[in-house]
mmCIF file of the N, C-alpha and C atoms, coordinates in Angstrom:
data_MODEL
# 
_entry.id   MODEL 
# 
loop_
_atom_site.group_PDB 
_atom_site.id 
_atom_site.type_symbol 
_atom_site.label_atom_id 
_atom_site.label_alt_id 
_atom_site.label_comp_id 
_atom_site.label_asym_id 
_atom_site.label_entity_id 
_atom_site.label_seq_id 
_atom_site.pdbx_PDB_ins_code 
_atom_site.Cartn_x 
_atom_site.Cartn_y 
_atom_site.Cartn_z 
_atom_site.occupancy 
_atom_site.B_iso_or_equiv 
_atom_site.pdbx_formal_charge 
_atom_site.auth_seq_id 
_atom_site.auth_comp_id 
_atom_site.auth_asym_id 
_atom_site.auth_atom_id 
_atom_site.pdbx_PDB_model_num 
ATOM 1   N N  . UNK A 1 1  ? 6.150  -0.024  -5.427  1.00 0.00 ? 1  UNK A N  1 
ATOM 2   C CA . UNK A 1 1  ? 7.750  0.164   -5.657  1.00 0.00 ? 1  UNK A CA 1 
ATOM 3   C C  . UNK A 1 1  ? 8.213  0.092   -7.292  1.00 0.00 ? 1  UNK A C  1 
ATOM 4   N N  . UNK A 1 2  ? 8.877  0.709   -7.145  1.00 0.00 ? 2  UNK A N  1 
ATOM 5   C CA . UNK A 1 2  ? 9.499  0.689   -8.368  1.00 0.00 ? 2  UNK A CA 1 
ATOM 6   C C  . UNK A 1 2  ? 10.597 -0.924  -9.071  1.00 0.00 ? 2  UNK A C  1 
ATOM 7   N N  . UNK A 1 3  ? 10.844 -0.809  -10.326 1.00 0.00 ? 3  UNK A N  1 
ATOM 8   C CA . UNK A 1 3  ? 11.618 -1.954  -11.203 1.00 0.00 ? 3  UNK A CA 1 
ATOM 9   C C  . UNK A 1 3  ? 12.774 -1.937  -9.968  1.00 0.00 ? 3  UNK A C  1 
ATOM 10  N N  . UNK A 1 4  ? 13.573 -1.460  -9.872  1.00 0.00 ? 4  UNK A N  1 
ATOM 11  C CA . UNK A 1 4  ? 14.802 -1.538  -9.134  1.00 0.00 ? 4  UNK A CA 1 
ATOM 12  C C  . UNK A 1 4  ? 14.550 -2.661  -7.273  1.00 0.00 ? 4  UNK A C  1 
ATOM 13  N N  . UNK A 1 5  ? 13.412 -1.935  -7.082  1.00 0.00 ? 5  UNK A N  1 
ATOM 14  C CA . UNK A 1 5  ? 12.786 -2.173  -6.092  1.00 0.00 ? 5  UNK A CA 1 
ATOM 15  C C  . UNK A 1 5  ? 12.283 -3.447  -5.389  1.00 0.00 ? 5  UNK A C  1 
ATOM 16  N N  . UNK A 1 6  ? 10.995 -3.399  -6.638  1.00 0.00 ? 6  UNK A N  1 
ATOM 17  C CA . UNK A 1 6  ? 11.171 -5.260  -6.702  1.00 0.00 ? 6  UNK A CA 1 
ATOM 18  C C  . UNK A 1 6  ? 12.065 -6.162  -7.300  1.00 0.00 ? 6  UNK A C  1 
ATOM 19  N N  . UNK A 1 7  ? 12.811 -5.862  -8.038  1.00 0.00 ? 7  UNK A N  1 
ATOM 20  C CA . UNK A 1 7  ? 14.052 -6.843  -7.785  1.00 0.00 ? 7  UNK A CA 1 
ATOM 21  C C  . UNK A 1 7  ? 14.677 -7.028  -6.439  1.00 0.00 ? 7  UNK A C  1 
ATOM 22  N N  . UNK A 1 8  ? 15.146 -6.006  -5.671  1.00 0.00 ? 8  UNK A N  1 
ATOM 23  C CA . UNK A 1 8  ? 15.471 -6.201  -4.574  1.00 0.00 ? 8  UNK A CA 1 
ATOM 24  C C  . UNK A 1 8  ? 14.509 -7.257  -3.475  1.00 0.00 ? 8  UNK A C  1 
ATOM 25  N N  . UNK A 1 9  ? 13.114 -6.745  -3.541  1.00 0.00 ? 9  UNK A N  1 
ATOM 26  C CA . UNK A 1 9  ? 12.213 -7.812  -2.878  1.00 0.00 ? 9  UNK A CA 1 
ATOM 27  C C  . UNK A 1 9  ? 11.978 -8.985  -3.178  1.00 0.00 ? 9  UNK A C  1 
ATOM 28  N N  . UNK A 1 10 ? 12.306 -8.865  -4.304  1.00 0.00 ? 10 UNK A N  1 
ATOM 29  C CA . UNK A 1 10 ? 12.670 -10.746 -4.758  1.00 0.00 ? 10 UNK A CA 1 
ATOM 30  C C  . UNK A 1 10 ? 13.330 -11.590 -4.629  1.00 0.00 ? 10 UNK A C  1 
ATOM 31  N N  . UNK A 1 11 ? 14.572 -10.552 -4.570  1.00 0.00 ? 11 UNK A N  1 
ATOM 32  C CA . UNK A 1 11 ? 16.177 -11.726 -4.032  1.00 0.00 ? 11 UNK A CA 1 
ATOM 33  C C  . UNK A 1 11 ? 15.306 -11.949 -2.754  1.00 0.00 ? 11 UNK A C  1 
ATOM 34  N N  . UNK A 1 12 ? 14.986 -10.884 -1.944  1.00 0.00 ? 12 UNK A N  1 
ATOM 35  C CA . UNK A 1 12 ? 14.869 -10.877 -0.777  1.00 0.00 ? 12 UNK A CA 1 
ATOM 36  C C  . UNK A 1 12 ? 14.163 -12.487 -0.154  1.00 0.00 ? 12 UNK A C  1 
ATOM 37  N N  . UNK A 1 13 ? 13.163 -11.994 -1.108  1.00 0.00 ? 13 UNK A N  1 
ATOM 38  C CA . UNK A 1 13 ? 11.701 -13.109 -0.762  1.00 0.00 ? 13 UNK A CA 1 
ATOM 39  C C  . UNK A 1 13 ? 12.006 -14.201 -1.126  1.00 0.00 ? 13 UNK A C  1 
ATOM 40  N N  . UNK A 1 14 ? 13.406 -14.363 -2.414  1.00 0.00 ? 14 UNK A N  1 
ATOM 41  C CA . UNK A 1 14 ? 13.693 -15.769 -2.589  1.00 0.00 ? 14 UNK A CA 1 
ATOM 42  C C  . UNK A 1 14 ? 14.489 -16.370 -1.395  1.00 0.00 ? 14 UNK A C  1 
ATOM 43  N N  . UNK A 1 15 ? 15.655 -15.520 -0.989  1.00 0.00 ? 15 UNK A N  1 
ATOM 44  C CA . UNK A 1 15 ? 16.419 -16.324 -0.154  1.00 0.00 ? 15 UNK A CA 1 
ATOM 45  C C  . UNK A 1 15 ? 15.561 -16.541 0.979   1.00 0.00 ? 15 UNK A C  1 
ATOM 46  N N  . UNK A 1 16 ? 14.961 -15.876 1.787   1.00 0.00 ? 16 UNK A N  1 
ATOM 47  C CA . UNK A 1 16 ? 14.058 -15.771 3.201   1.00 0.00 ? 16 UNK A CA 1 
ATOM 48  C C  . UNK A 1 16 ? 12.455 -15.951 3.369   1.00 0.00 ? 16 UNK A C  1 
ATOM 49  N N  . UNK A 1 17 ? 11.911 -16.520 2.548   1.00 0.00 ? 17 UNK A N  1 
ATOM 50  C CA . UNK A 1 17 ? 10.383 -17.363 1.696   1.00 0.00 ? 17 UNK A CA 1 
ATOM 51  C C  . UNK A 1 17 ? 9.714  -16.982 3.614   1.00 0.00 ? 17 UNK A C  1 
ATOM 52  N N  . UNK A 1 18 ? 10.238 -17.914 4.139   1.00 0.00 ? 18 UNK A N  1 
ATOM 53  C CA . UNK A 1 18 ? 9.721  -18.087 5.872   1.00 0.00 ? 18 UNK A CA 1 
ATOM 54  C C  . UNK A 1 18 ? 9.784  -16.983 6.873   1.00 0.00 ? 18 UNK A C  1 
ATOM 55  N N  . UNK A 1 19 ? 11.029 -15.752 6.614   1.00 0.00 ? 19 UNK A N  1 
ATOM 56  C CA . UNK A 1 19 ? 10.578 -14.515 7.191   1.00 0.00 ? 19 UNK A CA 1 
ATOM 57  C C  . UNK A 1 19 ? 10.358 -13.316 7.043   1.00 0.00 ? 19 UNK A C  1 
ATOM 58  N N  . UNK A 1 20 ? 9.641  -13.925 5.652   1.00 0.00 ? 20 UNK A N  1 
ATOM 59  C CA . UNK A 1 20 ? 9.023  -12.585 5.169   1.00 0.00 ? 20 UNK A CA 1 
ATOM 60  C C  . UNK A 1 20 ? 7.665  -11.860 5.537   1.00 0.00 ? 20 UNK A C  1 
ATOM 61  N N  . UNK A 1 21 ? 7.442  -11.632 6.028   1.00 0.00 ? 21 UNK A N  1 
ATOM 62  C CA . UNK A 1 21 ? 5.988  -11.044 7.022   1.00 0.00 ? 21 UNK A CA 1 
ATOM 63  C C  . UNK A 1 21 ? 5.693  -10.376 5.724   1.00 0.00 ? 21 UNK A C  1 
ATOM 64  N N  . UNK A 1 22 ? 3.565  -10.169 5.734   1.00 0.00 ? 22 UNK A N  1 
ATOM 65  C CA . UNK A 1 22 ? 2.958  -9.616  5.385   1.00 0.00 ? 22 UNK A CA 1 
ATOM 66  C C  . UNK A 1 22 ? 3.393  -7.864  4.886   1.00 0.00 ? 22 UNK A C  1 
ATOM 67  N N  . UNK A 1 23 ? 3.446  -7.796  6.144   1.00 0.00 ? 23 UNK A N  1 
ATOM 68  C CA . UNK A 1 23 ? 3.687  -6.060  6.406   1.00 0.00 ? 23 UNK A CA 1 
ATOM 69  C C  . UNK A 1 23 ? 4.868  -5.780  5.965   1.00 0.00 ? 23 UNK A C  1 
ATOM 70  N N  . UNK A 1 24 ? 6.213  -6.241  5.478   1.00 0.00 ? 24 UNK A N  1 
ATOM 71  C CA . UNK A 1 24 ? 6.945  -6.473  5.019   1.00 0.00 ? 24 UNK A CA 1 
ATOM 72  C C  . UNK A 1 24 ? 6.915  -4.983  3.971   1.00 0.00 ? 24 UNK A C  1 
ATOM 73  N N  . UNK A 1 25 ? 7.944  -3.517  4.260   1.00 0.00 ? 25 UNK A N  1 
ATOM 74  C CA . UNK A 1 25 ? 7.623  -2.775  2.709   1.00 0.00 ? 25 UNK A CA 1 
ATOM 75  C C  . UNK A 1 25 ? 9.082  -2.063  3.203   1.00 0.00 ? 25 UNK A C  1 
ATOM 76  N N  . UNK A 1 26 ? 9.048  -1.140  2.847   1.00 0.00 ? 26 UNK A N  1 
ATOM 77  C CA . UNK A 1 26 ? 10.168 -0.133  2.455   1.00 0.00 ? 26 UNK A CA 1 
ATOM 78  C C  . UNK A 1 26 ? 10.777 0.138   3.816   1.00 0.00 ? 26 UNK A C  1 
ATOM 79  N N  . UNK A 1 27 ? 10.022 0.370   4.950   1.00 0.00 ? 27 UNK A N  1 
ATOM 80  C CA . UNK A 1 27 ? 11.115 0.467   6.456   1.00 0.00 ? 27 UNK A CA 1 
ATOM 81  C C  . UNK A 1 27 ? 10.889 -0.515  7.335   1.00 0.00 ? 27 UNK A C  1 
ATOM 82  N N  . UNK A 1 28 ? 10.926 -2.066  6.201   1.00 0.00 ? 28 UNK A N  1 
ATOM 83  C CA . UNK A 1 28 ? 11.287 -3.394  7.231   1.00 0.00 ? 28 UNK A CA 1 
ATOM 84  C C  . UNK A 1 28 ? 12.870 -3.077  7.240   1.00 0.00 ? 28 UNK A C  1 
ATOM 85  N N  . UNK A 1 29 ? 13.454 -3.562  8.527   1.00 0.00 ? 29 UNK A N  1 
ATOM 86  C CA . UNK A 1 29 ? 14.577 -3.275  8.871   1.00 0.00 ? 29 UNK A CA 1 
ATOM 87  C C  . UNK A 1 29 ? 15.505 -5.316  7.983   1.00 0.00 ? 29 UNK A C  1 
ATOM 88  N N  . UNK A 1 30 ? 16.263 -4.381  6.982   1.00 0.00 ? 30 UNK A N  1 
ATOM 89  C CA . UNK A 1 30 ? 17.077 -5.831  6.454   1.00 0.00 ? 30 UNK A CA 1 
ATOM 90  C C  . UNK A 1 30 ? 17.735 -6.424  7.159   1.00 0.00 ? 30 UNK A C  1 
ATOM 91  N N  . UNK A 1 31 ? 19.025 -5.898  7.971   1.00 0.00 ? 31 UNK A N  1 
ATOM 92  C CA . UNK A 1 31 ? 20.222 -6.642  8.797   1.00 0.00 ? 31 UNK A CA 1 
ATOM 93  C C  . UNK A 1 31 ? 19.237 -7.084  9.983   1.00 0.00 ? 31 UNK A C  1 
ATOM 94  N N  . UNK A 1 32 ? 18.699 -6.285  11.393  1.00 0.00 ? 32 UNK A N  1 
ATOM 95  C CA . UNK A 1 32 ? 18.090 -6.193  12.060  1.00 0.00 ? 32 UNK A CA 1 
ATOM 96  C C  . UNK A 1 32 ? 16.832 -7.396  12.243  1.00 0.00 ? 32 UNK A C  1 
ATOM 97  N N  . UNK A 1 33 ? 16.161 -7.521  11.222  1.00 0.00 ? 33 UNK A N  1 
ATOM 98  C CA . UNK A 1 33 ? 15.451 -9.193  11.041  1.00 0.00 ? 33 UNK A CA 1 
ATOM 99  C C  . UNK A 1 33 ? 16.419 -10.146 10.631  1.00 0.00 ? 33 UNK A C  1 
ATOM 100 N N  . UNK A 1 34 ? 17.523 -10.000 10.232  1.00 0.00 ? 34 UNK A N  1 
ATOM 101 C CA . UNK A 1 34 ? 18.156 -10.786 9.469   1.00 0.00 ? 34 UNK A CA 1 
ATOM 102 C C  . UNK A 1 34 ? 17.328 -11.411 7.848   1.00 0.00 ? 34 UNK A C  1 
ATOM 103 N N  . UNK A 1 35 ? 16.741 -10.701 7.500   1.00 0.00 ? 35 UNK A N  1 
ATOM 104 C CA . UNK A 1 35 ? 16.506 -11.132 6.042   1.00 0.00 ? 35 UNK A CA 1 
ATOM 105 C C  . UNK A 1 35 ? 17.604 -10.691 5.391   1.00 0.00 ? 35 UNK A C  1 
ATOM 106 N N  . UNK A 1 36 ? 18.577 -9.673  5.356   1.00 0.00 ? 36 UNK A N  1 
ATOM 107 C CA . UNK A 1 36 ? 19.739 -9.511  4.819   1.00 0.00 ? 36 UNK A CA 1 
ATOM 108 C C  . UNK A 1 36 ? 21.136 -10.057 5.729   1.00 0.00 ? 36 UNK A C  1 
ATOM 109 N N  . UNK A 1 37 ? 21.786 -11.300 5.456   1.00 0.00 ? 37 UNK A N  1 
ATOM 110 C CA . UNK A 1 37 ? 22.866 -11.427 6.922   1.00 0.00 ? 37 UNK A CA 1 
ATOM 111 C C  . UNK A 1 37 ? 23.889 -11.577 5.944   1.00 0.00 ? 37 UNK A C  1 
ATOM 112 N N  . UNK A 1 38 ? 25.110 -12.063 7.312   1.00 0.00 ? 38 UNK A N  1 
ATOM 113 C CA . UNK A 1 38 ? 26.746 -11.619 6.192   1.00 0.00 ? 38 UNK A CA 1 
ATOM 114 C C  . UNK A 1 38 ? 26.959 -12.460 5.036   1.00 0.00 ? 38 UNK A C  1 
ATOM 115 N N  . UNK A 1 39 ? 25.992 -13.507 5.088   1.00 0.00 ? 39 UNK A N  1 
ATOM 116 C CA . UNK A 1 39 ? 26.882 -14.650 4.234   1.00 0.00 ? 39 UNK A CA 1 
ATOM 117 C C  . UNK A 1 39 ? 25.978 -14.245 3.177   1.00 0.00 ? 39 UNK A C  1 
ATOM 118 N N  . UNK A 1 40 ? 24.240 -13.265 2.750   1.00 0.00 ? 40 UNK A N  1 
ATOM 119 C CA . UNK A 1 40 ? 23.911 -12.600 1.604   1.00 0.00 ? 40 UNK A CA 1 
ATOM 120 C C  . UNK A 1 40 ? 24.375 -11.369 1.446   1.00 0.00 ? 40 UNK A C  1 
ATOM 121 N N  . UNK A 1 41 ? 25.261 -11.384 2.867   1.00 0.00 ? 41 UNK A N  1 
ATOM 122 C CA . UNK A 1 41 ? 25.596 -9.586  2.047   1.00 0.00 ? 41 UNK A CA 1 
ATOM 123 C C  . UNK A 1 41 ? 26.271 -9.478  0.960   1.00 0.00 ? 41 UNK A C  1 
ATOM 124 N N  . UNK A 1 42 ? 27.295 -9.815  0.221   1.00 0.00 ? 42 UNK A N  1 
ATOM 125 C CA . UNK A 1 42 ? 27.831 -10.016 -0.625  1.00 0.00 ? 42 UNK A CA 1 
ATOM 126 C C  . UNK A 1 42 ? 26.880 -10.229 -2.192  1.00 0.00 ? 42 UNK A C  1 
ATOM 127 N N  . UNK A 1 43 ? 26.377 -10.943 -2.070  1.00 0.00 ? 43 UNK A N  1 
ATOM 128 C CA . UNK A 1 43 ? 25.217 -11.362 -3.523  1.00 0.00 ? 43 UNK A CA 1 
ATOM 129 C C  . UNK A 1 43 ? 24.497 -10.518 -3.548  1.00 0.00 ? 43 UNK A C  1 
ATOM 130 N N  . UNK A 1 44 ? 24.036 -10.154 -2.498  1.00 0.00 ? 44 UNK A N  1 
ATOM 131 C CA . UNK A 1 44 ? 22.929 -8.580  -2.385  1.00 0.00 ? 44 UNK A CA 1 
ATOM 132 C C  . UNK A 1 44 ? 23.404 -7.861  -3.172  1.00 0.00 ? 44 UNK A C  1 
ATOM 133 N N  . UNK A 1 45 ? 25.000 -7.091  -2.573  1.00 0.00 ? 45 UNK A N  1 
ATOM 134 C CA . UNK A 1 45 ? 25.268 -5.989  -2.995  1.00 0.00 ? 45 UNK A CA 1 
ATOM 135 C C  . UNK A 1 45 ? 25.693 -6.206  -4.759  1.00 0.00 ? 45 UNK A C  1 
ATOM 136 N N  . UNK A 1 46 ? 25.661 -7.547  -5.014  1.00 0.00 ? 46 UNK A N  1 
ATOM 137 C CA . UNK A 1 46 ? 26.088 -7.596  -6.535  1.00 0.00 ? 46 UNK A CA 1 
ATOM 138 C C  . UNK A 1 46 ? 24.758 -7.348  -7.434  1.00 0.00 ? 46 UNK A C  1 
ATOM 139 N N  . UNK A 1 47 ? 23.398 -7.721  -6.399  1.00 0.00 ? 47 UNK A N  1 
ATOM 140 C CA . UNK A 1 47 ? 22.121 -7.477  -6.989  1.00 0.00 ? 47 UNK A CA 1 
ATOM 141 C C  . UNK A 1 47 ? 22.125 -6.196  -7.483  1.00 0.00 ? 47 UNK A C  1 
ATOM 142 N N  . UNK A 1 48 ? 22.446 -5.212  -5.808  1.00 0.00 ? 48 UNK A N  1 
ATOM 143 C CA . UNK A 1 48 ? 22.111 -4.044  -6.357  1.00 0.00 ? 48 UNK A CA 1 
ATOM 144 C C  . UNK A 1 48 ? 22.867 -3.570  -7.248  1.00 0.00 ? 48 UNK A C  1 
ATOM 145 N N  . UNK A 1 49 ? 23.688 -3.392  -7.190  1.00 0.00 ? 49 UNK A N  1 
ATOM 146 C CA . UNK A 1 49 ? 25.352 -2.988  -7.944  1.00 0.00 ? 49 UNK A CA 1 
ATOM 147 C C  . UNK A 1 49 ? 24.262 -3.358  -9.835  1.00 0.00 ? 49 UNK A C  1 
ATOM 148 N N  . UNK A 1 50 ? 23.761 -4.643  -9.892  1.00 0.00 ? 50 UNK A N  1 
ATOM 149 C CA . UNK A 1 50 ? 22.875 -4.131  -10.899 1.00 0.00 ? 50 UNK A CA 1 
ATOM 150 C C  . UNK A 1 50 ? 21.480 -3.836  -11.696 1.00 0.00 ? 50 UNK A C  1 
ATOM 151 N N  . UNK A 1 51 ? 21.130 -3.818  -10.297 1.00 0.00 ? 51 UNK A N  1 
ATOM 152 C CA . UNK A 1 51 ? 19.370 -2.926  -10.820 1.00 0.00 ? 51 UNK A CA 1 
ATOM 153 C C  . UNK A 1 51 ? 19.302 -1.644  -10.437 1.00 0.00 ? 51 UNK A C  1 
ATOM 154 N N  . UNK A 1 52 ? 21.192 -0.989  -9.649  1.00 0.00 ? 52 UNK A N  1 
ATOM 155 C CA . UNK A 1 52 ? 21.034 0.651   -10.161 1.00 0.00 ? 52 UNK A CA 1 
ATOM 156 C C  . UNK A 1 52 ? 22.205 0.743   -10.856 1.00 0.00 ? 52 UNK A C  1 
ATOM 157 N N  . UNK A 1 53 ? 22.862 0.068   -11.695 1.00 0.00 ? 53 UNK A N  1 
ATOM 158 C CA . UNK A 1 53 ? 23.552 0.515   -12.973 1.00 0.00 ? 53 UNK A CA 1 
ATOM 159 C C  . UNK A 1 53 ? 25.004 0.984   -12.160 1.00 0.00 ? 53 UNK A C  1 
ATOM 160 N N  . UNK A 1 54 ? 25.421 0.708   -11.383 1.00 0.00 ? 54 UNK A N  1 
ATOM 161 C CA . UNK A 1 54 ? 26.820 2.046   -10.365 1.00 0.00 ? 54 UNK A CA 1 
ATOM 162 C C  . UNK A 1 54 ? 27.455 0.568   -9.597  1.00 0.00 ? 54 UNK A C  1 
ATOM 163 N N  . UNK A 1 55 ? 29.076 0.647   -9.530  1.00 0.00 ? 55 UNK A N  1 
ATOM 164 C CA . UNK A 1 55 ? 28.928 0.330   -8.541  1.00 0.00 ? 55 UNK A CA 1 
ATOM 165 C C  . UNK A 1 55 ? 29.256 0.618   -7.478  1.00 0.00 ? 55 UNK A C  1 
ATOM 166 N N  . UNK A 1 56 ? 29.443 -0.278  -5.708  1.00 0.00 ? 56 UNK A N  1 
ATOM 167 C CA . UNK A 1 56 ? 29.177 0.323   -4.912  1.00 0.00 ? 56 UNK A CA 1 
ATOM 168 C C  . UNK A 1 56 ? 30.963 0.013   -4.171  1.00 0.00 ? 56 UNK A C  1 
ATOM 169 N N  . UNK A 1 57 ? 31.178 1.126   -4.203  1.00 0.00 ? 57 UNK A N  1 
ATOM 170 C CA . UNK A 1 57 ? 31.744 1.146   -3.154  1.00 0.00 ? 57 UNK A CA 1 
ATOM 171 C C  . UNK A 1 57 ? 32.456 1.250   -1.476  1.00 0.00 ? 57 UNK A C  1 
ATOM 172 N N  . UNK A 1 58 ? 32.344 -0.082  -0.918  1.00 0.00 ? 58 UNK A N  1 
ATOM 173 C CA . UNK A 1 58 ? 32.043 -0.063  0.527   1.00 0.00 ? 58 UNK A CA 1 
ATOM 174 C C  . UNK A 1 58 ? 32.661 0.281   1.265   1.00 0.00 ? 58 UNK A C  1 
ATOM 175 N N  . UNK A 1 59 ? 34.328 1.045   0.757   1.00 0.00 ? 59 UNK A N  1 
ATOM 176 C CA . UNK A 1 59 ? 35.384 2.223   1.814   1.00 0.00 ? 59 UNK A CA 1 
ATOM 177 C C  . UNK A 1 59 ? 34.014 2.985   1.947   1.00 0.00 ? 59 UNK A C  1 
ATOM 178 N N  . UNK A 1 60 ? 33.473 3.975   0.610   1.00 0.00 ? 60 UNK A N  1 
ATOM 179 C CA . UNK A 1 60 ? 32.477 4.818   1.430   1.00 0.00 ? 60 UNK A CA 1 
ATOM 180 C C  . UNK A 1 60 ? 31.503 4.627   1.512   1.00 0.00 ? 60 UNK A C  1 
ATOM 181 N N  . UNK A 1 61 ? 30.645 3.859   1.691   1.00 0.00 ? 61 UNK A N  1 
ATOM 182 C CA . UNK A 1 61 ? 29.238 3.486   2.453   1.00 0.00 ? 61 UNK A CA 1 
ATOM 183 C C  . UNK A 1 61 ? 28.709 2.696   3.819   1.00 0.00 ? 61 UNK A C  1 
ATOM 184 N N  . UNK A 1 62 ? 28.247 3.575   4.634   1.00 0.00 ? 62 UNK A N  1 
ATOM 185 C CA . UNK A 1 62 ? 27.455 3.045   5.672   1.00 0.00 ? 62 UNK A CA 1 
ATOM 186 C C  . UNK A 1 62 ? 26.750 1.748   6.156   1.00 0.00 ? 62 UNK A C  1 
ATOM 187 N N  . UNK A 1 63 ? 26.779 1.061   7.162   1.00 0.00 ? 63 UNK A N  1 
ATOM 188 C CA . UNK A 1 63 ? 26.464 0.510   6.826   1.00 0.00 ? 63 UNK A CA 1 
ATOM 189 C C  . UNK A 1 63 ? 24.774 0.944   6.871   1.00 0.00 ? 63 UNK A C  1 
ATOM 190 N N  . UNK A 1 64 ? 24.442 1.533   7.699   1.00 0.00 ? 64 UNK A N  1 
ATOM 191 C CA . UNK A 1 64 ? 22.803 2.205   7.766   1.00 0.00 ? 64 UNK A CA 1 
ATOM 192 C C  . UNK A 1 64 ? 22.417 2.308   6.414   1.00 0.00 ? 64 UNK A C  1 
ATOM 193 N N  . UNK A 1 65 ? 23.302 2.909   6.030   1.00 0.00 ? 65 UNK A N  1 
ATOM 194 C CA . UNK A 1 65 ? 22.832 2.568   4.636   1.00 0.00 ? 65 UNK A CA 1 
ATOM 195 C C  . UNK A 1 65 ? 21.922 1.892   3.616   1.00 0.00 ? 65 UNK A C  1 
ATOM 196 N N  . UNK A 1 66 ? 22.809 0.014   3.843   1.00 0.00 ? 66 UNK A N  1 
ATOM 197 C CA . UNK A 1 66 ? 21.465 -1.045  3.922   1.00 0.00 ? 66 UNK A CA 1 
ATOM 198 C C  . UNK A 1 66 ? 20.451 -1.083  5.042   1.00 0.00 ? 66 UNK A C  1 
ATOM 199 N N  . UNK A 1 67 ? 20.141 -0.288  6.074   1.00 0.00 ? 67 UNK A N  1 
ATOM 200 C CA . UNK A 1 67 ? 18.961 -0.724  6.433   1.00 0.00 ? 67 UNK A CA 1 
ATOM 201 C C  . UNK A 1 67 ? 17.982 -1.192  6.415   1.00 0.00 ? 67 UNK A C  1 
ATOM 202 N N  . UNK A 1 68 ? 17.087 -0.513  5.285   1.00 0.00 ? 68 UNK A N  1 
ATOM 203 C CA . UNK A 1 68 ? 16.148 -0.777  4.490   1.00 0.00 ? 68 UNK A CA 1 
ATOM 204 C C  . UNK A 1 68 ? 15.784 -0.151  3.416   1.00 0.00 ? 68 UNK A C  1 
ATOM 205 N N  . UNK A 1 69 ? 14.765 -1.097  2.631   1.00 0.00 ? 69 UNK A N  1 
ATOM 206 C CA . UNK A 1 69 ? 14.672 -0.970  0.774   1.00 0.00 ? 69 UNK A CA 1 
ATOM 207 C C  . UNK A 1 69 ? 14.846 1.019   1.108   1.00 0.00 ? 69 UNK A C  1 
ATOM 208 N N  . UNK A 1 70 ? 13.945 1.555   1.887   1.00 0.00 ? 70 UNK A N  1 
ATOM 209 C CA . UNK A 1 70 ? 13.741 2.727   1.890   1.00 0.00 ? 70 UNK A CA 1 
ATOM 210 C C  . UNK A 1 70 ? 15.011 3.866   1.960   1.00 0.00 ? 70 UNK A C  1 
ATOM 211 N N  . UNK A 1 71 ? 16.356 3.076   2.336   1.00 0.00 ? 71 UNK A N  1 
ATOM 212 C CA . UNK A 1 71 ? 17.515 3.702   2.935   1.00 0.00 ? 71 UNK A CA 1 
ATOM 213 C C  . UNK A 1 71 ? 18.263 3.278   1.243   1.00 0.00 ? 71 UNK A C  1 
ATOM 214 N N  . UNK A 1 72 ? 18.204 2.651   1.143   1.00 0.00 ? 72 UNK A N  1 
ATOM 215 C CA . UNK A 1 72 ? 18.516 1.631   -0.140  1.00 0.00 ? 72 UNK A CA 1 
ATOM 216 C C  . UNK A 1 72 ? 18.578 2.949   -0.984  1.00 0.00 ? 72 UNK A C  1 
ATOM 217 N N  . UNK A 1 73 ? 16.777 2.531   -1.818  1.00 0.00 ? 73 UNK A N  1 
ATOM 218 C CA . UNK A 1 73 ? 16.378 3.781   -2.648  1.00 0.00 ? 73 UNK A CA 1 
ATOM 219 C C  . UNK A 1 73 ? 16.865 4.842   -2.366  1.00 0.00 ? 73 UNK A C  1 
ATOM 220 N N  . UNK A 1 74 ? 16.868 6.136   -1.718  1.00 0.00 ? 74 UNK A N  1 
ATOM 221 C CA . UNK A 1 74 ? 17.112 6.999   -1.212  1.00 0.00 ? 74 UNK A CA 1 
ATOM 222 C C  . UNK A 1 74 ? 19.142 7.294   -1.840  1.00 0.00 ? 74 UNK A C  1 
ATOM 223 N N  . UNK A 1 75 ? 20.093 6.257   -0.961  1.00 0.00 ? 75 UNK A N  1 
ATOM 224 C CA . UNK A 1 75 ? 21.460 6.090   -1.360  1.00 0.00 ? 75 UNK A CA 1 
ATOM 225 C C  . UNK A 1 75 ? 21.766 5.878   -2.613  1.00 0.00 ? 75 UNK A C  1 
ATOM 226 N N  . UNK A 1 76 ? 21.137 4.615   -3.211  1.00 0.00 ? 76 UNK A N  1 
ATOM 227 C CA . UNK A 1 76 ? 21.451 3.916   -4.905  1.00 0.00 ? 76 UNK A CA 1 
ATOM 228 C C  . UNK A 1 76 ? 20.567 4.117   -5.883  1.00 0.00 ? 76 UNK A C  1 
ATOM 229 N N  . UNK A 1 77 ? 19.124 4.564   -5.635  1.00 0.00 ? 77 UNK A N  1 
ATOM 230 C CA . UNK A 1 77 ? 18.672 4.301   -6.253  1.00 0.00 ? 77 UNK A CA 1 
ATOM 231 C C  . UNK A 1 77 ? 17.505 5.561   -6.795  1.00 0.00 ? 77 UNK A C  1 
ATOM 232 N N  . UNK A 1 78 ? 18.163 6.420   -6.192  1.00 0.00 ? 78 UNK A N  1 
ATOM 233 C CA . UNK A 1 78 ? 17.600 7.671   -6.878  1.00 0.00 ? 78 UNK A CA 1 
ATOM 234 C C  . UNK A 1 78 ? 18.078 8.717   -7.539  1.00 0.00 ? 78 UNK A C  1 
ATOM 235 N N  . UNK A 1 79 ? 18.542 9.732   -8.262  1.00 0.00 ? 79 UNK A N  1 
ATOM 236 C CA . UNK A 1 79 ? 19.519 10.736  -9.023  1.00 0.00 ? 79 UNK A CA 1 
ATOM 237 C C  . UNK A 1 79 ? 20.437 10.428  -8.863  1.00 0.00 ? 79 UNK A C  1 
# 
């Protein structure tokens, strides 16, 4: 994983060490597995904005964008 993805994964691991399984990878469902829940979402967005270096406008983003680290990488960390 590249640096920003590692930072996001570390944030998730710190919040939910009991839910993080050994097979956690870029395609693990973050919301479905409750690695990111409604209580964590705002803080996760803040961390994502920090590592991506850009603001995220929630009015223009679909929730599916946050489905996995792979979808987050594609929408916020590339290009």
